[in-house]
Wavefront OBJ file of the C-alpha trace (Angstrom):
o trace
v 96.712 191.791 36.346
v 97.647 189.579 33.581
v 94.208 188.395 32.387
v 92.012 185.493 33.337
v 92.834 181.914 32.190
v 89.872 180.172 30.522
v 89.949 176.566 32.149
v 86.766 175.472 30.212
v 88.930 173.191 27.702
v 90.880 171.640 30.578
v 87.740 171.250 32.582
v 86.190 169.405 29.559
v 89.255 167.206 28.883
v 89.443 166.137 32.625
v 85.683 165.342 32.445
v 86.098 163.143 29.480
v 89.113 161.457 30.962
v 87.185 160.784 34.112
v 84.293 159.138 32.240
v 86.599 157.078 30.193
v 88.343 155.778 33.228
v 85.271 155.111 35.007
v 83.829 153.119 31.934
v 87.238 151.052 31.890
v 86.994 150.395 35.693
v 83.313 149.399 35.237
v 84.177 146.917 32.406
v 87.086 145.494 34.382
v 84.903 144.818 37.389
v 82.207 143.428 35.036
v 84.645 141.000 33.436
v 86.013 139.948 36.934
v 82.400 139.441 38.316
v 81.476 137.434 35.107
v 84.620 135.242 35.441
v 83.881 134.537 39.119
v 80.229 133.987 38.289
v 81.291 131.346 35.673
v 83.638 129.665 38.094
v 80.970 129.423 40.753
v 78.497 127.949 38.310
v 80.883 125.480 36.938
v 81.809 124.292 40.533
v 78.060 123.884 41.243
v 77.670 121.857 38.051
v 80.190 119.431 39.298
v 83.550 120.453 37.832
v 86.812 120.114 39.964
v 89.235 122.808 40.638
v 91.571 122.051 37.714
v 88.841 121.889 35.162
v 87.241 124.944 36.438
v 90.426 126.826 36.007
v 90.911 125.586 32.331
v 87.317 126.445 31.638
v 87.482 130.057 33.115
v 90.791 130.720 31.441
v 89.526 129.797 28.091
v 88.595 132.763 25.997
v 86.060 130.878 24.076
v 84.327 127.473 24.359
v 86.275 126.356 21.195
v 89.476 126.459 23.374
v 88.094 123.900 25.873
v 89.510 120.275 25.688
v 86.994 118.365 23.723
v 85.921 115.915 26.478
v 85.455 118.797 28.807
v 83.415 120.745 26.385
v 81.225 117.896 25.491
v 80.628 117.209 29.190
v 79.776 120.707 30.076
v 77.397 121.042 27.109
v 75.528 117.939 28.251
v 75.441 118.941 31.806
v 74.362 122.463 30.960
v 71.489 121.111 28.866
v 70.480 118.798 31.647
v 70.307 121.900 34.020
v 68.537 124.132 31.535
v 65.703 121.452 31.346
v 65.600 121.018 35.103
v 65.291 124.867 35.511
v 62.524 125.159 32.785
v 60.569 122.346 34.546
v 60.886 124.253 37.746
v 59.881 127.563 36.150
v 56.933 126.004 34.523
v 55.590 124.247 37.517
v 56.046 127.514 39.781
v 58.320 125.474 42.063
v 59.292 127.613 45.022
v 62.945 126.558 44.699
v 63.261 127.983 41.345
v 65.975 130.680 40.993
v 65.666 132.915 37.993
v 69.243 134.310 38.480
v 70.651 130.679 38.271
v 68.537 130.193 35.164
v 69.960 133.378 33.532
v 73.482 132.218 34.526
v 73.102 128.811 33.167
v 71.462 130.380 30.038
v 74.456 132.531 29.594
v 76.778 129.717 30.129
v 74.929 127.608 27.398
v 75.096 130.563 24.957
v 78.973 130.837 25.659
v 79.345 126.911 25.106
v 77.345 127.297 21.987
v 79.900 129.626 20.495
v 78.381 132.879 21.491
v 80.325 135.988 22.760
v 81.362 136.232 26.379
v 78.908 138.737 27.989
v 81.532 140.266 30.223
v 81.627 143.732 28.440
v 77.921 143.746 27.701
v 75.815 147.003 28.096
v 73.468 146.775 31.049
v 70.157 146.960 29.083
v 68.174 144.349 31.062
v 64.486 144.374 31.418
v 63.395 146.103 34.557
v 62.110 143.762 37.259
v 58.653 145.447 37.289
v 58.068 144.563 33.590
v 59.259 140.832 34.202
v 56.973 140.664 37.284
v 54.040 141.879 35.273
v 54.872 139.394 32.468
v 55.244 136.406 34.663
v 52.283 137.198 36.930
v 49.889 136.238 34.220
v 51.624 132.936 33.879
v 51.612 132.169 37.646
v 47.820 133.115 37.870
v 46.942 130.902 35.048
v 48.782 128.085 36.720
v 46.976 128.770 39.979
v 43.655 128.775 38.282
v 44.266 125.574 36.663
v 45.179 123.952 39.782
v 42.160 125.246 41.665
v 39.753 124.126 38.955
v 37.370 121.338 40.212
v 37.350 118.241 38.131
l 1 2 3 4 5 6 7 8 9 10 11 12 13 14 15 16 17 18 19 20 21 22 23 24 25 26 27 28 29 30 31 32 33 34 35 36 37 38 39 40 41 42 43 44 45 46 47 48 49 50 51 52 53 54 55 56 57 58 59 60 61 62 63 64 65 66 67 68 69 70 71 72 73 74 75 76 77 78 79 80 81 82 83 84 85 86 87 88 89 90 91 92 93 94 95 96 97 98 99 100 101 102 103 104 105 106 107 108 109 110 111 112 113 114 115 116 117 118 119 120 121 122 123 124 125 126 127 128 129 130 131 132 133 134 135 136 137 138 139 140 141 142 143 144 145 146 147
């Protein structure tokens, strides 16, 4: 018998290559989802097909044509105010995911980085529910208070 071959270094190298490949794939999918999310949100804000394509293709908000950028900033500000009113009033039509997406778009329009490659370090839903449960209970108590 010629002796046994030690495959530990090869196994470690393959495992590292698999992890790197999986991370690249995850980032690629996240970028594509972020791009599609931005396109859907821009369509819901009232942009036409050509303007959506220009906005999604832009790497940063500074690359947007100035009339489009100004219109988007104004429209996003109006939408954020509307969503904040809905959240404060405990409106059943309030959508926290839409609020997050509009806030992310607002940050991008303000010159912030595109979040496509961000690490997934979100606050767990249980923590958010506990945080907002106190707010909703306070609103309910105020509404029930006899005048």
